[in-house]
mmJSON file of the N, C-alpha and C atoms, coordinates in Angstrom:
{"data_MODEL":{"atom_site":{
"group_PDB":["ATOM","ATOM","ATOM","ATOM","ATOM","ATOM","ATOM","ATOM","ATOM","ATOM","ATOM","ATOM","ATOM","ATOM","ATOM","ATOM","ATOM","ATOM","ATOM","ATOM","ATOM","ATOM","ATOM","ATOM","ATOM","ATOM","ATOM","ATOM","ATOM","ATOM","ATOM","ATOM","ATOM","ATOM","ATOM","ATOM","ATOM","ATOM","ATOM","ATOM","ATOM","ATOM","ATOM","ATOM","ATOM","ATOM","ATOM","ATOM","ATOM","ATOM","ATOM","ATOM","ATOM","ATOM","ATOM","ATOM","ATOM","ATOM","ATOM","ATOM","ATOM","ATOM","ATOM","ATOM","ATOM","ATOM","ATOM","ATOM","ATOM","ATOM","ATOM","ATOM","ATOM","ATOM","ATOM","ATOM","ATOM","ATOM","ATOM","ATOM","ATOM","ATOM","ATOM","ATOM","ATOM","ATOM","ATOM","ATOM","ATOM","ATOM","ATOM","ATOM","ATOM","ATOM","ATOM","ATOM","ATOM","ATOM","ATOM","ATOM","ATOM","ATOM","ATOM","ATOM","ATOM","ATOM","ATOM","ATOM","ATOM","ATOM","ATOM","ATOM","ATOM","ATOM","ATOM","ATOM","ATOM","ATOM","ATOM","ATOM","ATOM","ATOM","ATOM","ATOM","ATOM","ATOM","ATOM","ATOM","ATOM","ATOM","ATOM","ATOM","ATOM","ATOM","ATOM","ATOM","ATOM","ATOM","ATOM","ATOM","ATOM","ATOM","ATOM","ATOM","ATOM","ATOM","ATOM","ATOM","ATOM","ATOM","ATOM","ATOM","ATOM","ATOM","ATOM","ATOM","ATOM","ATOM","ATOM","ATOM","ATOM","ATOM","ATOM","ATOM","ATOM","ATOM","ATOM","ATOM","ATOM","ATOM","ATOM","ATOM","ATOM","ATOM","ATOM","ATOM","ATOM","ATOM","ATOM","ATOM","ATOM","ATOM","ATOM","ATOM","ATOM","ATOM","ATOM","ATOM","ATOM","ATOM","ATOM","ATOM","ATOM","ATOM","ATOM","ATOM","ATOM","ATOM","ATOM","ATOM","ATOM","ATOM","ATOM","ATOM","ATOM","ATOM","ATOM","ATOM","ATOM","ATOM","ATOM","ATOM","ATOM"],
"id":[1,2,3,4,5,6,7,8,9,10,11,12,13,14,15,16,17,18,19,20,21,22,23,24,25,26,27,28,29,30,31,32,33,34,35,36,37,38,39,40,41,42,43,44,45,46,47,48,49,50,51,52,53,54,55,56,57,58,59,60,61,62,63,64,65,66,67,68,69,70,71,72,73,74,75,76,77,78,79,80,81,82,83,84,85,86,87,88,89,90,91,92,93,94,95,96,97,98,99,100,101,102,103,104,105,106,107,108,109,110,111,112,113,114,115,116,117,118,119,120,121,122,123,124,125,126,127,128,129,130,131,132,133,134,135,136,137,138,139,140,141,142,143,144,145,146,147,148,149,150,151,152,153,154,155,156,157,158,159,160,161,162,163,164,165,166,167,168,169,170,171,172,173,174,175,176,177,178,179,180,181,182,183,184,185,186,187,188,189,190,191,192,193,194,195,196,197,198,199,200,201,202,203,204,205,206,207,208,209,210,211,212,213],
"type_symbol":["N","C","C","N","C","C","N","C","C","N","C","C","N","C","C","N","C","C","N","C","C","N","C","C","N","C","C","N","C","C","N","C","C","N","C","C","N","C","C","N","C","C","N","C","C","N","C","C","N","C","C","N","C","C","N","C","C","N","C","C","N","C","C","N","C","C","N","C","C","N","C","C","N","C","C","N","C","C","N","C","C","N","C","C","N","C","C","N","C","C","N","C","C","N","C","C","N","C","C","N","C","C","N","C","C","N","C","C","N","C","C","N","C","C","N","C","C","N","C","C","N","C","C","N","C","C","N","C","C","N","C","C","N","C","C","N","C","C","N","C","C","N","C","C","N","C","C","N","C","C","N","C","C","N","C","C","N","C","C","N","C","C","N","C","C","N","C","C","N","C","C","N","C","C","N","C","C","N","C","C","N","C","C","N","C","C","N","C","C","N","C","C","N","C","C","N","C","C","N","C","C","N","C","C","N","C","C","N","C","C","N","C","C"],
"label_atom_id":["N","CA","C","N","CA","C","N","CA","C","N","CA","C","N","CA","C","N","CA","C","N","CA","C","N","CA","C","N","CA","C","N","CA","C","N","CA","C","N","CA","C","N","CA","C","N","CA","C","N","CA","C","N","CA","C","N","CA","C","N","CA","C","N","CA","C","N","CA","C","N","CA","C","N","CA","C","N","CA","C","N","CA","C","N","CA","C","N","CA","C","N","CA","C","N","CA","C","N","CA","C","N","CA","C","N","CA","C","N","CA","C","N","CA","C","N","CA","C","N","CA","C","N","CA","C","N","CA","C","N","CA","C","N","CA","C","N","CA","C","N","CA","C","N","CA","C","N","CA","C","N","CA","C","N","CA","C","N","CA","C","N","CA","C","N","CA","C","N","CA","C","N","CA","C","N","CA","C","N","CA","C","N","CA","C","N","CA","C","N","CA","C","N","CA","C","N","CA","C","N","CA","C","N","CA","C","N","CA","C","N","CA","C","N","CA","C","N","CA","C","N","CA","C","N","CA","C","N","CA","C","N","CA","C","N","CA","C","N","CA","C","N","CA","C","N","CA","C"],
"label_alt_id":[null,null,null,null,null,null,null,null,null,null,null,null,null,null,null,null,null,null,null,null,null,null,null,null,null,null,null,null,null,null,null,null,null,null,null,null,null,null,null,null,null,null,null,null,null,null,null,null,null,null,null,null,null,null,null,null,null,null,null,null,null,null,null,null,null,null,null,null,null,null,null,null,null,null,null,null,null,null,null,null,null,null,null,null,null,null,null,null,null,null,null,null,null,null,null,null,null,null,null,null,null,null,null,null,null,null,null,null,null,null,null,null,null,null,null,null,null,null,null,null,null,null,null,null,null,null,null,null,null,null,null,null,null,null,null,null,null,null,null,null,null,null,null,null,null,null,null,null,null,null,null,null,null,null,null,null,null,null,null,null,null,null,null,null,null,null,null,null,null,null,null,null,null,null,null,null,null,null,null,null,null,null,null,null,null,null,null,null,null,null,null,null,null,null,null,null,null,null,null,null,null,null,null,null,null,null,null,null,null,null,null,null,null],
"label_comp_id":["MET","MET","MET","ARG","ARG","ARG","THR","THR","THR","PHE","PHE","PHE","TYR","TYR","TYR","GLN","GLN","GLN","PHE","PHE","PHE","MET","MET","MET","MET","MET","MET","THR","THR","THR","TYR","TYR","TYR","ARG","ARG","ARG","GLY","GLY","GLY","LYS","LYS","LYS","LYS","LYS","LYS","HIS","HIS","HIS","PRO","PRO","PRO","ASP","ASP","ASP","ASP","ASP","ASP","GLU","GLU","GLU","SER","SER","SER","ARG","ARG","ARG","LEU","LEU","LEU","ALA","ALA","ALA","ASP","ASP","ASP","TRP","TRP","TRP","MET","MET","MET","PHE","PHE","PHE","TYR","TYR","TYR","GLU","GLU","GLU","PRO","PRO","PRO","ASP","ASP","ASP","PHE","PHE","PHE","PRO","PRO","PRO","LYS","LYS","LYS","HIS","HIS","HIS","SER","SER","SER","THR","THR","THR","SER","SER","SER","TYR","TYR","TYR","ASN","ASN","ASN","GLU","GLU","GLU","ILE","ILE","ILE","SER","SER","SER","ASP","ASP","ASP","TYR","TYR","TYR","MET","MET","MET","GLU","GLU","GLU","ALA","ALA","ALA","TYR","TYR","TYR","SER","SER","SER","PRO","PRO","PRO","PHE","PHE","PHE","PRO","PRO","PRO","ASP","ASP","ASP","ALA","ALA","ALA","LEU","LEU","LEU","ARG","ARG","ARG","VAL","VAL","VAL","PHE","PHE","PHE","ASP","ASP","ASP","GLU","GLU","GLU","MET","MET","MET","TRP","TRP","TRP","GLN","GLN","GLN","VAL","VAL","VAL","TYR","TYR","TYR","GLU","GLU","GLU","ASP","ASP","ASP","LYS","LYS","LYS","LYS","LYS","LYS"],
"label_asym_id":["A","A","A","A","A","A","A","A","A","A","A","A","A","A","A","A","A","A","A","A","A","A","A","A","A","A","A","A","A","A","A","A","A","A","A","A","A","A","A","A","A","A","A","A","A","A","A","A","A","A","A","A","A","A","A","A","A","A","A","A","A","A","A","A","A","A","A","A","A","A","A","A","A","A","A","A","A","A","A","A","A","A","A","A","A","A","A","A","A","A","A","A","A","A","A","A","A","A","A","A","A","A","A","A","A","A","A","A","A","A","A","A","A","A","A","A","A","A","A","A","A","A","A","A","A","A","A","A","A","A","A","A","A","A","A","A","A","A","A","A","A","A","A","A","A","A","A","A","A","A","A","A","A","A","A","A","A","A","A","A","A","A","A","A","A","A","A","A","A","A","A","A","A","A","A","A","A","A","A","A","A","A","A","A","A","A","A","A","A","A","A","A","A","A","A","A","A","A","A","A","A","A","A","A","A","A","A","A","A","A","A","A","A"],
"label_entity_id":["1","1","1","1","1","1","1","1","1","1","1","1","1","1","1","1","1","1","1","1","1","1","1","1","1","1","1","1","1","1","1","1","1","1","1","1","1","1","1","1","1","1","1","1","1","1","1","1","1","1","1","1","1","1","1","1","1","1","1","1","1","1","1","1","1","1","1","1","1","1","1","1","1","1","1","1","1","1","1","1","1","1","1","1","1","1","1","1","1","1","1","1","1","1","1","1","1","1","1","1","1","1","1","1","1","1","1","1","1","1","1","1","1","1","1","1","1","1","1","1","1","1","1","1","1","1","1","1","1","1","1","1","1","1","1","1","1","1","1","1","1","1","1","1","1","1","1","1","1","1","1","1","1","1","1","1","1","1","1","1","1","1","1","1","1","1","1","1","1","1","1","1","1","1","1","1","1","1","1","1","1","1","1","1","1","1","1","1","1","1","1","1","1","1","1","1","1","1","1","1","1","1","1","1","1","1","1","1","1","1","1","1","1"],
"label_seq_id":[1,1,1,2,2,2,3,3,3,4,4,4,5,5,5,6,6,6,7,7,7,8,8,8,9,9,9,10,10,10,11,11,11,12,12,12,13,13,13,14,14,14,15,15,15,16,16,16,17,17,17,18,18,18,19,19,19,20,20,20,21,21,21,22,22,22,23,23,23,24,24,24,25,25,25,26,26,26,27,27,27,28,28,28,29,29,29,30,30,30,31,31,31,32,32,32,33,33,33,34,34,34,35,35,35,36,36,36,37,37,37,38,38,38,39,39,39,40,40,40,41,41,41,42,42,42,43,43,43,44,44,44,45,45,45,46,46,46,47,47,47,48,48,48,49,49,49,50,50,50,51,51,51,52,52,52,53,53,53,54,54,54,55,55,55,56,56,56,57,57,57,58,58,58,59,59,59,60,60,60,61,61,61,62,62,62,63,63,63,64,64,64,65,65,65,66,66,66,67,67,67,68,68,68,69,69,69,70,70,70,71,71,71],
"pdbx_PDB_ins_code":[null,null,null,null,null,null,null,null,null,null,null,null,null,null,null,null,null,null,null,null,null,null,null,null,null,null,null,null,null,null,null,null,null,null,null,null,null,null,null,null,null,null,null,null,null,null,null,null,null,null,null,null,null,null,null,null,null,null,null,null,null,null,null,null,null,null,null,null,null,null,null,null,null,null,null,null,null,null,null,null,null,null,null,null,null,null,null,null,null,null,null,null,null,null,null,null,null,null,null,null,null,null,null,null,null,null,null,null,null,null,null,null,null,null,null,null,null,null,null,null,null,null,null,null,null,null,null,null,null,null,null,null,null,null,null,null,null,null,null,null,null,null,null,null,null,null,null,null,null,null,null,null,null,null,null,null,null,null,null,null,null,null,null,null,null,null,null,null,null,null,null,null,null,null,null,null,null,null,null,null,null,null,null,null,null,null,null,null,null,null,null,null,null,null,null,null,null,null,null,null,null,null,null,null,null,null,null,null,null,null,null,null,null],
"Cartn_x":[-4.805,-4.74,-4.12,-4.676,-4.225,-2.946,-1.993,-0.764,-1.033,-0.092,-0.208,-0.202,0.631,0.689,-0.677,-1.299,-2.618,-3.637,-3.584,-4.468,-4.24,-2.992,-2.68,-3.061,-3.102,-3.447,-4.875,-5.706,-7.062,-7.056,-5.919,-5.79,-5.115,-4.733,-4.018,-4.908,-4.235,-4.834,-5.915,-5.845,-6.847,-6.623,-7.714,-7.62,-6.96,-7.277,-6.661,-5.902,-4.613,-3.847,-3.778,-3.857,-3.603,-2.394,-1.986,-0.795,-0.943,-2.131,-2.347,-2.187,-2.756,-2.64,-1.221,-0.536,0.857,1.723,1.488,2.247,1.921,0.652,0.25,0.843,0.813,1.382,2.889,3.576,5.009,5.281,4.513,4.695,4.519,3.555,3.286,4.489,5.113,6.219,7.588,7.679,8.948,9.248,10.238,10.455,10.884,11.538,12.045,11.174,10.026,9.15,8.731,8.722,8.352,6.85,6.443,5.023,4.313,5.035,4.409,4.446,4.886,5.073,3.803,3.65,2.611,3.27,4.581,5.361,5.569,5.088,5.278,6.764,7.575,9.003,9.704,9.407,10.042,9.682,8.415,7.976,8.466,8.409,8.873,10.36,11.16,12.595,12.813,12.054,12.182,11.776,10.669,10.195,11.204,11.83,12.825,14.02,14.384,15.531,15.205,13.963,13.612,12.376,12.15,10.962,10.827,9.691,9.553,9.205,8.686,8.369,8.389,8.487,8.731,7.778,6.502,5.541,5.204,5.961,5.631,5.613,6.518,6.55,5.322,4.901,3.681,2.478,2.391,1.282,1.318,2.5,2.625,2.092,2.494,2.019,0.501,-0.06,-1.518,-2.219,-1.693,-2.31,-2.107,-1.002,-0.801,-1.881,-2.228,-3.282,-4.614,-4.927,-6.171,-6.124,-4.985,-4.787,-5.019,-4.444,-4.619,-6.075,-6.74,-8.142,-9.058,-8.68,-9.528,-9.263,-8.307,-8.003,-9.125],
"Cartn_y":[-56.649,-56.904,-55.695,-55.365,-54.243,-54.613,-53.7,-53.956,-53.808,-54.316,-54.171,-52.689,-51.929,-50.488,-49.836,-50.146,-49.585,-49.993,-51.237,-51.703,-50.899,-50.701,-50.001,-48.527,-47.933,-46.519,-46.241,-47.256,-47.075,-46.88,-47.096,-46.94,-45.627,-44.823,-43.579,-42.504,-41.584,-40.319,-40.345,-41.278,-41.304,-40.147,-39.584,-38.48,-38.938,-40.159,-40.771,-42.001,-41.824,-42.904,-44.173,-45.307,-46.597,-47.193,-48.39,-48.982,-49.159,-49.515,-49.716,-48.409,-47.343,-46.059,-45.497,-45.747,-45.309,-46.004,-47.306,-48.042,-47.514,-47.296,-46.784,-45.401,-44.539,-43.202,-43.284,-44.157,-44.332,-44.827,-45.809,-46.337,-45.227,-44.354,-43.259,-42.319,-42.012,-41.058,-41.692,-43.014,-43.722,-43.829,-43.075,-43.011,-44.329,-45.199,-46.438,-47.654,-47.447,-48.588,-49.211,-50.555,-51.216,-51.111,-49.97,-49.644,-50.463,-51.023,-51.788,-53.295,-53.687,-55.109,-55.784,-57.034,-57.901,-59.108,-59.029,-60.124,-59.952,-60.917,-60.884,-60.804,-61.638,-61.688,-60.368,-59.746,-58.468,-57.393,-57.303,-56.282,-56.624,-57.882,-58.31,-58.011,-58.281,-57.977,-56.479,-55.676,-54.229,-53.794,-54.348,-53.999,-54.402,-55.538,-55.977,-55.031,-54.499,-53.596,-52.182,-51.741,-50.334,-50.157,-51.061,-51.018,-49.657,-48.988,-47.625,-47.51,-48.565,-48.541,-49.97,-50.145,-51.475,-52.585,-52.325,-53.372,-53.396,-52.7,-52.579,-53.934,-54.824,-56.128,-56.962,-56.881,-57.585,-57.015,-55.705,-55.046,-55.409,-55.407,-55.792,-57.203,-58.147,-59.531,-59.626,-58.92,-58.932,-58.315,-57.211,-56.534,-57.327,-58.033,-58.878,-59.95,-60.507,-61.539,-60.942,-59.745,-59.078,-58.838,-58.379,-58.159,-59.446,-60.538,-61.837,-62.286,-62.072,-62.49,-61.71,-60.492,-59.642,-59.83,-60.664,-60.909,-61.647],
"Cartn_z":[-51.82,-50.392,-49.692,-48.568,-47.764,-47.009,-46.947,-46.2,-44.703,-43.913,-42.465,-42.086,-42.745,-42.493,-42.742,-43.861,-44.163,-43.099,-42.674,-41.605,-40.33,-39.959,-38.711,-38.745,-39.921,-40.005,-39.525,-39.459,-38.93,-37.417,-36.78,-35.325,-34.939,-35.89,-35.619,-35.017,-34.3,-33.932,-32.872,-31.949,-30.881,-29.912,-29.436,-28.489,-27.185,-26.776,-25.605,-26.088,-26.424,-27.049,-26.195,-26.883,-26.261,-26.985,-26.609,-27.22,-28.726,-29.176,-30.607,-31.374,-30.857,-31.555,-31.452,-30.347,-30.224,-31.267,-31.463,-32.469,-33.872,-34.155,-35.465,-35.725,-34.73,-34.901,-35.152,-34.416,-34.626,-36.041,-36.513,-37.86,-38.902,-38.683,-39.612,-39.729,-38.601,-38.592,-38.817,-38.789,-38.973,-40.478,-40.97,-42.419,-43.065,-42.327,-42.914,-42.635,-41.991,-41.727,-43.063,-43.153,-44.422,-44.714,-45.188,-45.355,-46.42,-47.344,-48.429,-48.184,-47.007,-46.729,-46.215,-46.608,-46.047,-45.39,-45.172,-44.622,-43.115,-42.356,-40.906,-40.571,-41.224,-40.886,-41.163,-42.277,-42.597,-41.57,-41.237,-40.282,-38.879,-38.509,-37.192,-37.006,-38.019,-37.945,-37.75,-38.468,-38.324,-36.914,-36.435,-35.095,-34.018,-34.17,-33.195,-33.166,-34.299,-34.374,-33.896,-34.104,-33.847,-32.969,-32.064,-31.204,-30.514,-30.694,-30.191,-28.697,-28.088,-26.658,-26.137,-24.829,-24.258,-24.699,-24.822,-25.18,-26.673,-27.484,-28.908,-29.623,-29.28,-29.953,-29.602,-28.363,-27.956,-28.695,-28.764,-29.463,-30.949,-31.526,-32.934,-33.154,-32.326,-32.485,-32.358,-31.405,-31.231,-32.443,-32.926,-34.06,-35.349,-35.461,-36.64,-36.692,-35.537,-35.509,-35.946,-35.501,-35.93,-37.433,-37.926,-39.366,-40.147,-39.695,-40.365,-40.341,-39.223,-39.09,-40.023,-40.375,-41.229,-42.717,-43.059,-44.483,-45.145],
"occupancy":[1.0,1.0,1.0,1.0,1.0,1.0,1.0,1.0,1.0,1.0,1.0,1.0,1.0,1.0,1.0,1.0,1.0,1.0,1.0,1.0,1.0,1.0,1.0,1.0,1.0,1.0,1.0,1.0,1.0,1.0,1.0,1.0,1.0,1.0,1.0,1.0,1.0,1.0,1.0,1.0,1.0,1.0,1.0,1.0,1.0,1.0,1.0,1.0,1.0,1.0,1.0,1.0,1.0,1.0,1.0,1.0,1.0,1.0,1.0,1.0,1.0,1.0,1.0,1.0,1.0,1.0,1.0,1.0,1.0,1.0,1.0,1.0,1.0,1.0,1.0,1.0,1.0,1.0,1.0,1.0,1.0,1.0,1.0,1.0,1.0,1.0,1.0,1.0,1.0,1.0,1.0,1.0,1.0,1.0,1.0,1.0,1.0,1.0,1.0,1.0,1.0,1.0,1.0,1.0,1.0,1.0,1.0,1.0,1.0,1.0,1.0,1.0,1.0,1.0,1.0,1.0,1.0,1.0,1.0,1.0,1.0,1.0,1.0,1.0,1.0,1.0,1.0,1.0,1.0,1.0,1.0,1.0,1.0,1.0,1.0,1.0,1.0,1.0,1.0,1.0,1.0,1.0,1.0,1.0,1.0,1.0,1.0,1.0,1.0,1.0,1.0,1.0,1.0,1.0,1.0,1.0,1.0,1.0,1.0,1.0,1.0,1.0,1.0,1.0,1.0,1.0,1.0,1.0,1.0,1.0,1.0,1.0,1.0,1.0,1.0,1.0,1.0,1.0,1.0,1.0,1.0,1.0,1.0,1.0,1.0,1.0,1.0,1.0,1.0,1.0,1.0,1.0,1.0,1.0,1.0,1.0,1.0,1.0,1.0,1.0,1.0,1.0,1.0,1.0,1.0,1.0,1.0,1.0,1.0,1.0,1.0,1.0,1.0],
"B_iso_or_equiv":[0.0,0.0,0.0,0.0,0.0,0.0,0.0,0.0,0.0,0.0,0.0,0.0,0.0,0.0,0.0,0.0,0.0,0.0,0.0,0.0,0.0,0.0,0.0,0.0,0.0,0.0,0.0,0.0,0.0,0.0,0.0,0.0,0.0,0.0,0.0,0.0,0.0,0.0,0.0,0.0,0.0,0.0,0.0,0.0,0.0,0.0,0.0,0.0,0.0,0.0,0.0,0.0,0.0,0.0,0.0,0.0,0.0,0.0,0.0,0.0,0.0,0.0,0.0,0.0,0.0,0.0,0.0,0.0,0.0,0.0,0.0,0.0,0.0,0.0,0.0,0.0,0.0,0.0,0.0,0.0,0.0,0.0,0.0,0.0,0.0,0.0,0.0,0.0,0.0,0.0,0.0,0.0,0.0,0.0,0.0,0.0,0.0,0.0,0.0,0.0,0.0,0.0,0.0,0.0,0.0,0.0,0.0,0.0,0.0,0.0,0.0,0.0,0.0,0.0,0.0,0.0,0.0,0.0,0.0,0.0,0.0,0.0,0.0,0.0,0.0,0.0,0.0,0.0,0.0,0.0,0.0,0.0,0.0,0.0,0.0,0.0,0.0,0.0,0.0,0.0,0.0,0.0,0.0,0.0,0.0,0.0,0.0,0.0,0.0,0.0,0.0,0.0,0.0,0.0,0.0,0.0,0.0,0.0,0.0,0.0,0.0,0.0,0.0,0.0,0.0,0.0,0.0,0.0,0.0,0.0,0.0,0.0,0.0,0.0,0.0,0.0,0.0,0.0,0.0,0.0,0.0,0.0,0.0,0.0,0.0,0.0,0.0,0.0,0.0,0.0,0.0,0.0,0.0,0.0,0.0,0.0,0.0,0.0,0.0,0.0,0.0,0.0,0.0,0.0,0.0,0.0,0.0,0.0,0.0,0.0,0.0,0.0,0.0],
"pdbx_formal_charge":[null,null,null,null,null,null,null,null,null,null,null,null,null,null,null,null,null,null,null,null,null,null,null,null,null,null,null,null,null,null,null,null,null,null,null,null,null,null,null,null,null,null,null,null,null,null,null,null,null,null,null,null,null,null,null,null,null,null,null,null,null,null,null,null,null,null,null,null,null,null,null,null,null,null,null,null,null,null,null,null,null,null,null,null,null,null,null,null,null,null,null,null,null,null,null,null,null,null,null,null,null,null,null,null,null,null,null,null,null,null,null,null,null,null,null,null,null,null,null,null,null,null,null,null,null,null,null,null,null,null,null,null,null,null,null,null,null,null,null,null,null,null,null,null,null,null,null,null,null,null,null,null,null,null,null,null,null,null,null,null,null,null,null,null,null,null,null,null,null,null,null,null,null,null,null,null,null,null,null,null,null,null,null,null,null,null,null,null,null,null,null,null,null,null,null,null,null,null,null,null,null,null,null,null,null,null,null,null,null,null,null,null,null],
"auth_seq_id":[1,1,1,2,2,2,3,3,3,4,4,4,5,5,5,6,6,6,7,7,7,8,8,8,9,9,9,10,10,10,11,11,11,12,12,12,13,13,13,14,14,14,15,15,15,16,16,16,17,17,17,18,18,18,19,19,19,20,20,20,21,21,21,22,22,22,23,23,23,24,24,24,25,25,25,26,26,26,27,27,27,28,28,28,29,29,29,30,30,30,31,31,31,32,32,32,33,33,33,34,34,34,35,35,35,36,36,36,37,37,37,38,38,38,39,39,39,40,40,40,41,41,41,42,42,42,43,43,43,44,44,44,45,45,45,46,46,46,47,47,47,48,48,48,49,49,49,50,50,50,51,51,51,52,52,52,53,53,53,54,54,54,55,55,55,56,56,56,57,57,57,58,58,58,59,59,59,60,60,60,61,61,61,62,62,62,63,63,63,64,64,64,65,65,65,66,66,66,67,67,67,68,68,68,69,69,69,70,70,70,71,71,71],
"auth_comp_id":["MET","MET","MET","ARG","ARG","ARG","THR","THR","THR","PHE","PHE","PHE","TYR","TYR","TYR","GLN","GLN","GLN","PHE","PHE","PHE","MET","MET","MET","MET","MET","MET","THR","THR","THR","TYR","TYR","TYR","ARG","ARG","ARG","GLY","GLY","GLY","LYS","LYS","LYS","LYS","LYS","LYS","HIS","HIS","HIS","PRO","PRO","PRO","ASP","ASP","ASP","ASP","ASP","ASP","GLU","GLU","GLU","SER","SER","SER","ARG","ARG","ARG","LEU","LEU","LEU","ALA","ALA","ALA","ASP","ASP","ASP","TRP","TRP","TRP","MET","MET","MET","PHE","PHE","PHE","TYR","TYR","TYR","GLU","GLU","GLU","PRO","PRO","PRO","ASP","ASP","ASP","PHE","PHE","PHE","PRO","PRO","PRO","LYS","LYS","LYS","HIS","HIS","HIS","SER","SER","SER","THR","THR","THR","SER","SER","SER","TYR","TYR","TYR","ASN","ASN","ASN","GLU","GLU","GLU","ILE","ILE","ILE","SER","SER","SER","ASP","ASP","ASP","TYR","TYR","TYR","MET","MET","MET","GLU","GLU","GLU","ALA","ALA","ALA","TYR","TYR","TYR","SER","SER","SER","PRO","PRO","PRO","PHE","PHE","PHE","PRO","PRO","PRO","ASP","ASP","ASP","ALA","ALA","ALA","LEU","LEU","LEU","ARG","ARG","ARG","VAL","VAL","VAL","PHE","PHE","PHE","ASP","ASP","ASP","GLU","GLU","GLU","MET","MET","MET","TRP","TRP","TRP","GLN","GLN","GLN","VAL","VAL","VAL","TYR","TYR","TYR","GLU","GLU","GLU","ASP","ASP","ASP","LYS","LYS","LYS","LYS","LYS","LYS"],
"auth_asym_id":["A","A","A","A","A","A","A","A","A","A","A","A","A","A","A","A","A","A","A","A","A","A","A","A","A","A","A","A","A","A","A","A","A","A","A","A","A","A","A","A","A","A","A","A","A","A","A","A","A","A","A","A","A","A","A","A","A","A","A","A","A","A","A","A","A","A","A","A","A","A","A","A","A","A","A","A","A","A","A","A","A","A","A","A","A","A","A","A","A","A","A","A","A","A","A","A","A","A","A","A","A","A","A","A","A","A","A","A","A","A","A","A","A","A","A","A","A","A","A","A","A","A","A","A","A","A","A","A","A","A","A","A","A","A","A","A","A","A","A","A","A","A","A","A","A","A","A","A","A","A","A","A","A","A","A","A","A","A","A","A","A","A","A","A","A","A","A","A","A","A","A","A","A","A","A","A","A","A","A","A","A","A","A","A","A","A","A","A","A","A","A","A","A","A","A","A","A","A","A","A","A","A","A","A","A","A","A","A","A","A","A","A","A"],
"auth_atom_id":["N","CA","C","N","CA","C","N","CA","C","N","CA","C","N","CA","C","N","CA","C","N","CA","C","N","CA","C","N","CA","C","N","CA","C","N","CA","C","N","CA","C","N","CA","C","N","CA","C","N","CA","C","N","CA","C","N","CA","C","N","CA","C","N","CA","C","N","CA","C","N","CA","C","N","CA","C","N","CA","C","N","CA","C","N","CA","C","N","CA","C","N","CA","C","N","CA","C","N","CA","C","N","CA","C","N","CA","C","N","CA","C","N","CA","C","N","CA","C","N","CA","C","N","CA","C","N","CA","C","N","CA","C","N","CA","C","N","CA","C","N","CA","C","N","CA","C","N","CA","C","N","CA","C","N","CA","C","N","CA","C","N","CA","C","N","CA","C","N","CA","C","N","CA","C","N","CA","C","N","CA","C","N","CA","C","N","CA","C","N","CA","C","N","CA","C","N","CA","C","N","CA","C","N","CA","C","N","CA","C","N","CA","C","N","CA","C","N","CA","C","N","CA","C","N","CA","C","N","CA","C","N","CA","C","N","CA","C","N","CA","C","N","CA","C","N","CA","C"],
"pdbx_PDB_model_num":[1,1,1,1,1,1,1,1,1,1,1,1,1,1,1,1,1,1,1,1,1,1,1,1,1,1,1,1,1,1,1,1,1,1,1,1,1,1,1,1,1,1,1,1,1,1,1,1,1,1,1,1,1,1,1,1,1,1,1,1,1,1,1,1,1,1,1,1,1,1,1,1,1,1,1,1,1,1,1,1,1,1,1,1,1,1,1,1,1,1,1,1,1,1,1,1,1,1,1,1,1,1,1,1,1,1,1,1,1,1,1,1,1,1,1,1,1,1,1,1,1,1,1,1,1,1,1,1,1,1,1,1,1,1,1,1,1,1,1,1,1,1,1,1,1,1,1,1,1,1,1,1,1,1,1,1,1,1,1,1,1,1,1,1,1,1,1,1,1,1,1,1,1,1,1,1,1,1,1,1,1,1,1,1,1,1,1,1,1,1,1,1,1,1,1,1,1,1,1,1,1,1,1,1,1,1,1,1,1,1,1,1,1]
}}}
């Protein structure tokens, strides 16, 4: 099974960044992000502590739903 981090990496590097790509880029450069996790609670706790921009938690929740739907 693909991790959430692996799923989000497909959103990286857009020429015209949107919230999803900004979150993916931040996750890529964040050294302590739980990259091997498939746990909503673990990633959500990390995001709550280190949210990189104001709407990041909303974007995370939306992207988690897309991730779950693609399993």
